[in-house]
N, CA, C, O and the ligand as a Tripos MOL2 file, in Angstrom:
@<TRIPOS>MOLECULE
protein
  225   223    57     0     0
PROTEIN
NO_CHARGES

@<TRIPOS>ATOM
      1 N           7.7180  -24.9970   -4.5470 N.3       1 MET1
      2 CA          6.7300  -25.7650   -3.7600 C.3       1 MET1
      3 C           6.5570  -25.1480   -2.3760 C.2       1 MET1
      4 O           6.5170  -25.8550   -1.3690 O.2       1 MET1
      5 N           6.4590  -23.8730   -2.3440 N.am      2 GLY2
      6 CA          6.3250  -23.2340   -1.0420 C.3       2 GLY2
      7 C           4.9110  -23.1230   -0.5590 C.2       2 GLY2
      8 O           4.6600  -22.9500    0.6340 O.2       2 GLY2
      9 N           3.9700  -23.2220   -1.5000 N.am      3 LYS3
     10 CA          2.5860  -22.9750   -1.0800 C.3       3 LYS3
     11 C           1.7800  -24.2700   -0.8670 C.2       3 LYS3
     12 O           0.6010  -24.3620   -1.2070 O.2       3 LYS3
     13 N           2.4430  -25.2170   -0.3150 N.am      4 ARG4
     14 CA          1.6890  -26.4750   -0.0280 C.3       4 ARG4
     15 C           1.4920  -26.6010    1.4550 C.2       4 ARG4
     16 O           2.1480  -27.4250    2.0930 O.2       4 ARG4
     17 N           0.6500  -25.8480    2.0000 N.am      5 GLN5
     18 CA          0.4480  -25.8650    3.4340 C.3       5 GLN5
     19 C          -0.8970  -26.4480    3.8460 C.2       5 GLN5
     20 O          -1.1200  -26.8310    4.9940 O.2       5 GLN5
     21 N          -1.7790  -26.4950    2.8580 N.am      6 LYS6
     22 CA         -3.0810  -27.1540    3.1870 C.3       6 LYS6
     23 C          -2.8920  -28.6200    3.1270 C.2       6 LYS6
     24 O          -2.3330  -29.1390    2.1610 O.2       6 LYS6
     25 N          -3.3390  -29.3040    4.1270 N.am      7 LYS7
     26 CA         -3.2870  -30.7850    3.9990 C.3       7 LYS7
     27 C          -4.6910  -31.3370    3.8670 C.2       7 LYS7
     28 O          -5.5340  -31.1730    4.7500 O.2       7 LYS7
     29 N          -4.9140  -31.9770    2.7710 N.am      8 SER8
     30 CA         -6.2180  -32.5550    2.5430 C.3       8 SER8
     31 C          -6.2840  -33.9600    3.1430 C.2       8 SER8
     32 O          -7.3480  -34.4360    3.5390 O.2       8 SER8
     33 N          -5.1500  -34.5930    3.1990 N.am      9 HIS9
     34 CA         -5.1370  -35.9720    3.7850 C.3       9 HIS9
     35 C          -4.2380  -35.9990    5.0200 C.2       9 HIS9
     36 O          -3.2160  -35.3190    5.1140 O.2       9 HIS9
     37 N          -4.6770  -36.8100    5.9340 N.am     10 THR10
     38 CA         -3.8670  -37.0180    7.1120 C.3      10 THR10
     39 C          -3.7790  -38.5320    7.3450 C.2      10 THR10
     40 O          -4.3370  -39.3230    6.5850 O.2      10 THR10
     41 N          -3.0820  -38.9090    8.3880 N.am     11 ILE11
     42 CA         -2.8210  -40.3590    8.5870 C.3      11 ILE11
     43 C          -4.1470  -41.0160    9.0330 C.2      11 ILE11
     44 O          -4.8350  -40.5470    9.9400 O.2      11 ILE11
     45 N          -4.4570  -42.1130    8.3510 N.am     12 CYS12
     46 CA         -5.6610  -42.8660    8.6450 C.3      12 CYS12
     47 C          -5.4110  -43.7150    9.8810 C.2      12 CYS12
     48 O          -4.3540  -44.3300   10.0220 O.2      12 CYS12
     49 N          -6.3680  -43.7420   10.7500 N.am     13 ARG13
     50 CA         -6.1480  -44.4890   11.9720 C.3      13 ARG13
     51 C          -6.4880  -45.9670   11.8110 C.2      13 ARG13
     52 O          -6.2880  -46.7650   12.7270 O.2      13 ARG13
     53 N          -7.0040  -46.3220   10.6350 N.am     14 ARG14
     54 CA         -7.2500  -47.7420   10.4300 C.3      14 ARG14
     55 C          -6.1180  -48.3990    9.6160 C.2      14 ARG14
     56 O          -5.6010  -49.4490    9.9980 O.2      14 ARG14
     57 N          -5.7430  -47.7700    8.4920 N.am     15 CYS15
     58 CA         -4.7050  -48.4110    7.6990 C.3      15 CYS15
     59 C          -3.3650  -47.7800    7.9340 C.2      15 CYS15
     60 O          -2.3540  -48.3500    7.5250 O.2      15 CYS15
     61 N          -3.3020  -46.6500    8.5610 N.am     16 GLY16
     62 CA         -2.0140  -46.0570    8.8810 C.3      16 GLY16
     63 C          -1.3900  -45.3050    7.7530 C.2      16 GLY16
     64 O          -0.2760  -44.8000    7.8900 O.2      16 GLY16
     65 N          -2.0690  -45.2130    6.6360 N.am     17 LYS17
     66 CA         -1.4920  -44.4800    5.5070 C.3      17 LYS17
     67 C          -1.9160  -43.0360    5.5120 C.2      17 LYS17
     68 O          -2.8900  -42.6640    6.1670 O.2      17 LYS17
     69 N          -1.2070  -42.2480    4.8030 N.am     18 HIS18
     70 CA         -1.4560  -40.7940    4.7770 C.3      18 HIS18
     71 C          -2.5300  -40.5550    3.7130 C.2      18 HIS18
     72 O          -2.2700  -39.9020    2.7030 O.2      18 HIS18
     73 N          -3.6890  -41.0620    3.9330 N.am     19 ALA19
     74 CA         -4.7400  -41.0310    2.9090 C.3      19 ALA19
     75 C          -6.1110  -40.6960    3.4420 C.2      19 ALA19
     76 O          -7.0970  -40.7490    2.7070 O.2      19 ALA19
     77 N          -6.1810  -40.3600    4.6780 N.am     20 TYR20
     78 CA         -7.4610  -39.9930    5.2840 C.3      20 TYR20
     79 C          -7.8110  -38.5300    4.9720 C.2      20 TYR20
     80 O          -7.1010  -37.6170    5.3920 O.2      20 TYR20
     81 N          -8.8930  -38.3170    4.2450 N.am     21 HIS21
     82 CA         -9.2580  -36.9620    3.8540 C.3      21 HIS21
     83 C          -9.9370  -36.2610    5.0370 C.2      21 HIS21
     84 O         -10.8680  -36.7750    5.6560 O.2      21 HIS21
     85 N          -9.4290  -35.0820    5.3100 N.am     22 VAL22
     86 CA         -9.8690  -34.3840    6.5180 C.3      22 VAL22
     87 C         -11.2640  -33.8560    6.3620 C.2      22 VAL22
     88 O         -12.1030  -34.0780    7.2350 O.2      22 VAL22
     89 N         -11.5440  -33.1640    5.2810 N.am     23 SER23
     90 CA        -12.8540  -32.5210    5.1090 C.3      23 SER23
     91 C         -13.8860  -33.5340    4.6200 C.2      23 SER23
     92 O         -15.0550  -33.4360    4.9940 O.2      23 SER23
     93 N         -13.4990  -34.4800    3.8160 N.am     24 HIS24
     94 CA        -14.4590  -35.4940    3.3620 C.3      24 HIS24
     95 C         -14.6740  -36.5840    4.4090 C.2      24 HIS24
     96 O         -15.6900  -37.2790    4.4060 O.2      24 HIS24
     97 N         -13.7190  -36.7140    5.2820 N.am     25 ARG25
     98 CA        -13.8060  -37.6760    6.3650 C.3      25 ARG25
     99 C         -13.9020  -39.1130    5.9010 C.2      25 ARG25
    100 O         -14.7060  -39.9000    6.4010 O.2      25 ARG25
    101 N         -13.0750  -39.4290    4.9470 N.am     26 TYR26
    102 CA        -12.9070  -40.8450    4.6430 C.3      26 TYR26
    103 C         -11.4810  -41.0900    4.1660 C.2      26 TYR26
    104 O         -10.7650  -40.1620    3.7900 O.2      26 TYR26
    105 N         -11.0970  -42.3260    4.1910 N.am     27 CYS27
    106 CA         -9.7550  -42.6880    3.7710 C.3      27 CYS27
    107 C          -9.7850  -43.1000    2.3220 C.2      27 CYS27
    108 O         -10.6080  -43.9190    1.9100 O.2      27 CYS27
    109 N          -8.8850  -42.5290    1.5520 N.am     28 ALA28
    110 CA         -8.8070  -42.8720    0.1380 C.3      28 ALA28
    111 C          -8.1960  -44.2320   -0.1060 C.2      28 ALA28
    112 O          -8.3680  -44.8110   -1.1790 O.2      28 ALA28
    113 N          -7.4760  -44.7520    0.8920 N.am     29 HIS29
    114 CA         -6.8160  -46.0210    0.7270 C.3      29 HIS29
    115 C          -7.6910  -47.2080    1.1840 C.2      29 HIS29
    116 O          -7.9030  -48.1580    0.4300 O.2      29 HIS29
    117 N          -8.1740  -47.1360    2.3820 N.am     30 CYS30
    118 CA         -8.9560  -48.2710    2.9020 C.3      30 CYS30
    119 C         -10.4600  -48.0250    2.9480 C.2      30 CYS30
    120 O         -11.2370  -48.9420    3.2150 O.2      30 CYS30
    121 N         -10.8670  -46.7850    2.6860 N.am     31 GLY31
    122 CA        -12.3240  -46.5020    2.6700 C.3      31 GLY31
    123 C         -12.8950  -46.2760    4.0310 C.2      31 GLY31
    124 O         -14.1140  -46.3040    4.2000 O.2      31 GLY31
    125 N         -12.0600  -46.0550    5.0040 N.am     32 PHE32
    126 CA        -12.4980  -45.8200    6.3630 C.3      32 PHE32
    127 C         -13.3580  -44.5330    6.4420 C.2      32 PHE32
    128 O         -12.9100  -43.4810    5.9860 O.2      32 PHE32
    129 N         -14.5390  -44.5960    6.9900 N.am     33 GLY33
    130 CA        -15.4000  -43.4650    7.0300 C.3      33 GLY33
    131 C         -16.4690  -43.5130    5.9260 C.2      33 GLY33
    132 O         -17.5360  -42.9140    6.0570 O.2      33 GLY33
    133 N         -16.1740  -44.2100    4.8790 N.am     34 ARG34
    134 CA        -17.1220  -44.3380    3.7760 C.3      34 ARG34
    135 C         -17.8580  -45.6440    3.8660 C.2      34 ARG34
    136 O         -19.0520  -45.7260    3.5780 O.2      34 ARG34
    137 N         -17.1440  -46.6580    4.2640 N.am     35 SER35
    138 CA        -17.7890  -47.9620    4.4660 C.3      35 SER35
    139 C         -17.1490  -48.6360    5.6530 C.2      35 SER35
    140 O         -16.0060  -48.3510    6.0090 O.2      35 SER35
    141 N         -17.8830  -49.5170    6.2510 N.am     36 SER36
    142 CA        -17.3460  -50.2360    7.4150 C.3      36 SER36
    143 C         -16.3260  -51.2910    6.9810 C.2      36 SER36
    144 O         -15.4700  -51.6980    7.7660 O.2      36 SER36
    145 N         -16.4270  -51.7230    5.7390 N.am     37 ARG37
    146 CA        -15.5310  -52.6970    5.2480 C.3      37 ARG37
    147 C         -14.2240  -52.0250    4.7780 C.2      37 ARG37
    148 O         -14.2140  -50.8300    4.4850 O.2      37 ARG37
    149 N         -13.1660  -52.7680    4.7110 N.am     38 ILE38
    150 CA        -11.9360  -52.2510    4.1590 C.3      38 ILE38
    151 C         -12.0690  -52.2600    2.6250 C.2      38 ILE38
    152 O         -12.4710  -53.2470    2.0100 O.2      38 ILE38
    153 N         -11.7130  -51.1220    2.0560 N.am     39 ARG39
    154 CA        -11.8050  -50.9920    0.5910 C.3      39 ARG39
    155 C         -10.8380  -52.0100   -0.0560 C.2      39 ARG39
    156 O          -9.6510  -52.0640    0.2660 O.2      39 ARG39
    157 N         -11.3880  -52.7920   -0.9600 N.am     40 GLN40
    158 CA        -10.5950  -53.8560   -1.5060 C.3      40 GLN40
    159 C         -11.0720  -54.1790   -2.9170 C.2      40 GLN40
    160 O         -12.2740  -54.2560   -3.1740 O.2      40 GLN40
    161 N         -10.1540  -54.3590   -3.7980 N.am     41 PHE41
    162 CA        -10.4950  -54.7420   -5.1610 C.3      41 PHE41
    163 C          -9.6700  -55.9200   -5.5470 C.2      41 PHE41
    164 O          -8.6740  -56.2440   -4.9000 O.2      41 PHE41
    165 N         -10.0990  -56.5840   -6.6390 N.am     42 ASN42
    166 CA         -9.3490  -57.7790   -7.0760 C.3      42 ASN42
    167 C          -7.9170  -57.4810   -7.4620 C.2      42 ASN42
    168 O          -7.0030  -58.2640   -7.2040 O.2      42 ASN42
    169 N          -7.7480  -56.3340   -8.0830 N.am     43 TRP43
    170 CA         -6.3910  -55.9940   -8.5060 C.3      43 TRP43
    171 C          -5.5050  -55.5560   -7.3720 C.2      43 TRP43
    172 O          -4.3170  -55.2890   -7.5560 O.2      43 TRP43
    173 N          -6.1010  -55.4840   -6.1810 N.am     44 GLN44
    174 CA         -5.2800  -55.0780   -5.0060 C.3      44 GLN44
    175 C          -4.8800  -56.2790   -4.1590 C.2      44 GLN44
    176 O          -4.2190  -56.1140   -3.1330 O.2      44 GLN44
    177 N          -5.2680  -57.4900   -4.5690 N.am     45 TRP45
    178 CA         -5.0610  -58.6190   -3.7020 C.3      45 TRP45
    179 C          -3.6200  -58.9030   -3.4750 C.2      45 TRP45
    180 O          -3.2450  -59.4930   -2.4610 O.2      45 TRP45
    181 N          -2.7750  -58.4800   -4.4340 N.am     46 LYS46
    182 CA         -1.3610  -58.7050   -4.2580 C.3      46 LYS46
    183 C          -0.8620  -57.8790   -3.0640 C.2      46 LYS46
    184 O          -0.0530  -58.3430   -2.2610 O.2      46 LYS46
    185 N          -1.3770  -56.6270   -2.9710 N.am     47 ASP47
    186 CA         -1.0120  -55.7980   -1.8500 C.3      47 ASP47
    187 C          -1.5920  -56.2850   -0.5280 C.2      47 ASP47
    188 O          -0.9390  -56.2590    0.5150 O.2      47 ASP47
    189 N          -2.8340  -56.7260   -0.6110 N.am     48 VAL48
    190 CA         -3.5460  -57.0580    0.6270 C.3      48 VAL48
    191 C          -3.0490  -58.3620    1.2350 C.2      48 VAL48
    192 O          -2.8140  -58.4590    2.4400 O.2      48 VAL48
    193 N          -2.8980  -59.3530    0.3820 N.am     49 LEU49
    194 CA         -2.5810  -60.7090    0.8790 C.3      49 LEU49
    195 C          -1.0730  -60.9660    0.8980 C.2      49 LEU49
    196 O          -0.5920  -61.8330    1.6270 O.2      49 LEU49
    197 N          -0.3620  -60.2300    0.1190 N.am     50 GLY50
    198 CA          1.0750  -60.4930    0.0260 C.3      50 GLY50
    199 C           1.3960  -61.2420   -1.2820 C.2      50 GLY50
    200 O           0.4940  -61.6540   -2.0120 O.2      50 GLY50
    201 N           2.6380  -61.3990   -1.5450 N.am     51 LYS51
    202 CA          3.0730  -61.9520   -2.7840 C.3      51 LYS51
    203 C           2.7520  -63.4640   -2.8830 C.2      51 LYS51
    204 O           2.8290  -64.2080   -1.9050 O.2      51 LYS51
    205 N           2.4000  -63.8620   -4.0770 N.am     52 GLY52
    206 CA          2.2010  -65.2570   -4.3170 C.3      52 GLY52
    207 C           0.8410  -65.8170   -3.9270 C.2      52 GLY52
    208 O           0.5530  -66.9860   -4.1820 O.2      52 GLY52
    209 N          -0.0060  -64.9800   -3.3030 N.am     53 GLN53
    210 CA         -1.3330  -65.4730   -2.9540 C.3      53 GLN53
    211 C          -2.3310  -64.8310   -3.8440 C.2      53 GLN53
    212 O          -2.7250  -63.6840   -3.6370 O.2      53 GLN53
    213 N          -2.7480  -65.5680   -4.8430 N.am     54 ARG54
    214 CA         -3.7040  -65.0130   -5.7920 C.3      54 ARG54
    215 C          -4.7770  -66.0600   -6.1230 C.2      54 ARG54
    216 O          -4.4650  -67.1900   -6.4990 O.2      54 ARG54
    217 N          -5.9960  -65.6760   -5.9820 N.am     55 LYS55
    218 CA         -7.0780  -66.5330   -6.3950 C.3      55 LYS55
    219 C          -7.6270  -66.0040   -7.7130 C.2      55 LYS55
    220 O          -7.3100  -64.8870   -8.1200 O.2      55 LYS55
    221 N          -8.4690  -66.8260   -8.3920 N.am     56 ILE56
    222 CA         -8.9750  -66.5420   -9.7190 C.3      56 ILE56
    223 C          -7.8930  -66.6530  -10.7910 C.2      56 ILE56
    224 O          -8.1700  -66.4400  -11.9720 O.2      56 ILE56
    225 ZN         -7.2090  -45.8840    5.6700 Zn       57 ZN57
@<TRIPOS>BOND
     1     1     2 1
     2     2     3 1
     3     3     4 2
     4     3     5 am
     5     5     6 1
     6     6     7 1
     7     7     8 2
     8     7     9 am
     9     9    10 1
    10    10    11 1
    11    11    12 2
    12    11    13 am
    13    13    14 1
    14    14    15 1
    15    15    16 2
    16    15    17 am
    17    17    18 1
    18    18    19 1
    19    19    20 2
    20    19    21 am
    21    21    22 1
    22    22    23 1
    23    23    24 2
    24    23    25 am
    25    25    26 1
    26    26    27 1
    27    27    28 2
    28    27    29 am
    29    29    30 1
    30    30    31 1
    31    31    32 2
    32    31    33 am
    33    33    34 1
    34    34    35 1
    35    35    36 2
    36    35    37 am
    37    37    38 1
    38    38    39 1
    39    39    40 2
    40    39    41 am
    41    41    42 1
    42    42    43 1
    43    43    44 2
    44    43    45 am
    45    45    46 1
    46    46    47 1
    47    47    48 2
    48    47    49 am
    49    49    50 1
    50    50    51 1
    51    51    52 2
    52    51    53 am
    53    53    54 1
    54    54    55 1
    55    55    56 2
    56    55    57 am
    57    57    58 1
    58    58    59 1
    59    59    60 2
    60    59    61 am
    61    61    62 1
    62    62    63 1
    63    63    64 2
    64    63    65 am
    65    65    66 1
    66    66    67 1
    67    67    68 2
    68    67    69 am
    69    69    70 1
    70    70    71 1
    71    71    72 2
    72    71    73 am
    73    73    74 1
    74    74    75 1
    75    75    76 2
    76    75    77 am
    77    77    78 1
    78    78    79 1
    79    79    80 2
    80    79    81 am
    81    81    82 1
    82    82    83 1
    83    83    84 2
    84    83    85 am
    85    85    86 1
    86    86    87 1
    87    87    88 2
    88    87    89 am
    89    89    90 1
    90    90    91 1
    91    91    92 2
    92    91    93 am
    93    93    94 1
    94    94    95 1
    95    95    96 2
    96    95    97 am
    97    97    98 1
    98    98    99 1
    99    99   100 2
   100    99   101 am
   101   101   102 1
   102   102   103 1
   103   103   104 2
   104   103   105 am
   105   105   106 1
   106   106   107 1
   107   107   108 2
   108   107   109 am
   109   109   110 1
   110   110   111 1
   111   111   112 2
   112   111   113 am
   113   113   114 1
   114   114   115 1
   115   115   116 2
   116   115   117 am
   117   117   118 1
   118   118   119 1
   119   119   120 2
   120   119   121 am
   121   121   122 1
   122   122   123 1
   123   123   124 2
   124   123   125 am
   125   125   126 1
   126   126   127 1
   127   127   128 2
   128   127   129 am
   129   129   130 1
   130   130   131 1
   131   131   132 2
   132   131   133 am
   133   133   134 1
   134   134   135 1
   135   135   136 2
   136   135   137 am
   137   137   138 1
   138   138   139 1
   139   139   140 2
   140   139   141 am
   141   141   142 1
   142   142   143 1
   143   143   144 2
   144   143   145 am
   145   145   146 1
   146   146   147 1
   147   147   148 2
   148   147   149 am
   149   149   150 1
   150   150   151 1
   151   151   152 2
   152   151   153 am
   153   153   154 1
   154   154   155 1
   155   155   156 2
   156   155   157 am
   157   157   158 1
   158   158   159 1
   159   159   160 2
   160   159   161 am
   161   161   162 1
   162   162   163 1
   163   163   164 2
   164   163   165 am
   165   165   166 1
   166   166   167 1
   167   167   168 2
   168   167   169 am
   169   169   170 1
   170   170   171 1
   171   171   172 2
   172   171   173 am
   173   173   174 1
   174   174   175 1
   175   175   176 2
   176   175   177 am
   177   177   178 1
   178   178   179 1
   179   179   180 2
   180   179   181 am
   181   181   182 1
   182   182   183 1
   183   183   184 2
   184   183   185 am
   185   185   186 1
   186   186   187 1
   187   187   188 2
   188   187   189 am
   189   189   190 1
   190   190   191 1
   191   191   192 2
   192   191   193 am
   193   193   194 1
   194   194   195 1
   195   195   196 2
   196   195   197 am
   197   197   198 1
   198   198   199 1
   199   199   200 2
   200   199   201 am
   201   201   202 1
   202   202   203 1
   203   203   204 2
   204   203   205 am
   205   205   206 1
   206   206   207 1
   207   207   208 2
   208   207   209 am
   209   209   210 1
   210   210   211 1
   211   211   212 2
   212   211   213 am
   213   213   214 1
   214   214   215 1
   215   215   216 2
   216   215   217 am
   217   217   218 1
   218   218   219 1
   219   219   220 2
   220   219   221 am
   221   221   222 1
   222   222   223 1
   223   223   224 2
@<TRIPOS>SUBSTRUCTURE
     1 MET1         2 RESIDUE 1 A MET
     2 GLY2         6 RESIDUE 1 A GLY
     3 LYS3        10 RESIDUE 1 A LYS
     4 ARG4        14 RESIDUE 1 A ARG
     5 GLN5        18 RESIDUE 1 A GLN
     6 LYS6        22 RESIDUE 1 A LYS
     7 LYS7        26 RESIDUE 1 A LYS
     8 SER8        30 RESIDUE 1 A SER
     9 HIS9        34 RESIDUE 1 A HIS
    10 THR10       38 RESIDUE 1 A THR
    11 ILE11       42 RESIDUE 1 A ILE
    12 CYS12       46 RESIDUE 1 A CYS
    13 ARG13       50 RESIDUE 1 A ARG
    14 ARG14       54 RESIDUE 1 A ARG
    15 CYS15       58 RESIDUE 1 A CYS
    16 GLY16       62 RESIDUE 1 A GLY
    17 LYS17       66 RESIDUE 1 A LYS
    18 HIS18       70 RESIDUE 1 A HIS
    19 ALA19       74 RESIDUE 1 A ALA
    20 TYR20       78 RESIDUE 1 A TYR
    21 HIS21       82 RESIDUE 1 A HIS
    22 VAL22       86 RESIDUE 1 A VAL
    23 SER23       90 RESIDUE 1 A SER
    24 HIS24       94 RESIDUE 1 A HIS
    25 ARG25       98 RESIDUE 1 A ARG
    26 TYR26      102 RESIDUE 1 A TYR
    27 CYS27      106 RESIDUE 1 A CYS
    28 ALA28      110 RESIDUE 1 A ALA
    29 HIS29      114 RESIDUE 1 A HIS
    30 CYS30      118 RESIDUE 1 A CYS
    31 GLY31      122 RESIDUE 1 A GLY
    32 PHE32      126 RESIDUE 1 A PHE
    33 GLY33      130 RESIDUE 1 A GLY
    34 ARG34      134 RESIDUE 1 A ARG
    35 SER35      138 RESIDUE 1 A SER
    36 SER36      142 RESIDUE 1 A SER
    37 ARG37      146 RESIDUE 1 A ARG
    38 ILE38      150 RESIDUE 1 A ILE
    39 ARG39      154 RESIDUE 1 A ARG
    40 GLN40      158 RESIDUE 1 A GLN
    41 PHE41      162 RESIDUE 1 A PHE
    42 ASN42      166 RESIDUE 1 A ASN
    43 TRP43      170 RESIDUE 1 A TRP
    44 GLN44      174 RESIDUE 1 A GLN
    45 TRP45      178 RESIDUE 1 A TRP
    46 LYS46      182 RESIDUE 1 A LYS
    47 ASP47      186 RESIDUE 1 A ASP
    48 VAL48      190 RESIDUE 1 A VAL
    49 LEU49      194 RESIDUE 1 A LEU
    50 GLY50      198 RESIDUE 1 A GLY
    51 LYS51      202 RESIDUE 1 A LYS
    52 GLY52      206 RESIDUE 1 A GLY
    53 GLN53      210 RESIDUE 1 A GLN
    54 ARG54      214 RESIDUE 1 A ARG
    55 LYS55      218 RESIDUE 1 A LYS
    56 ILE56      222 RESIDUE 1 A ILE
    57 ZN57       225 GROUP 0 **** ****
């Protein structure tokens, strides 16, 4: 694993995860740069809201 020097993702300034794509200029986790809203799906509500909070 010596040739892994290109970093495609860096730390997102909105969600803080290492998912912000440098050349595409959007975050793969929260969608920052692609949409003004935070990227969110129904199957992610457990992560977003915390355990035990589930609607539907
Ligand atoms: Zn993000």
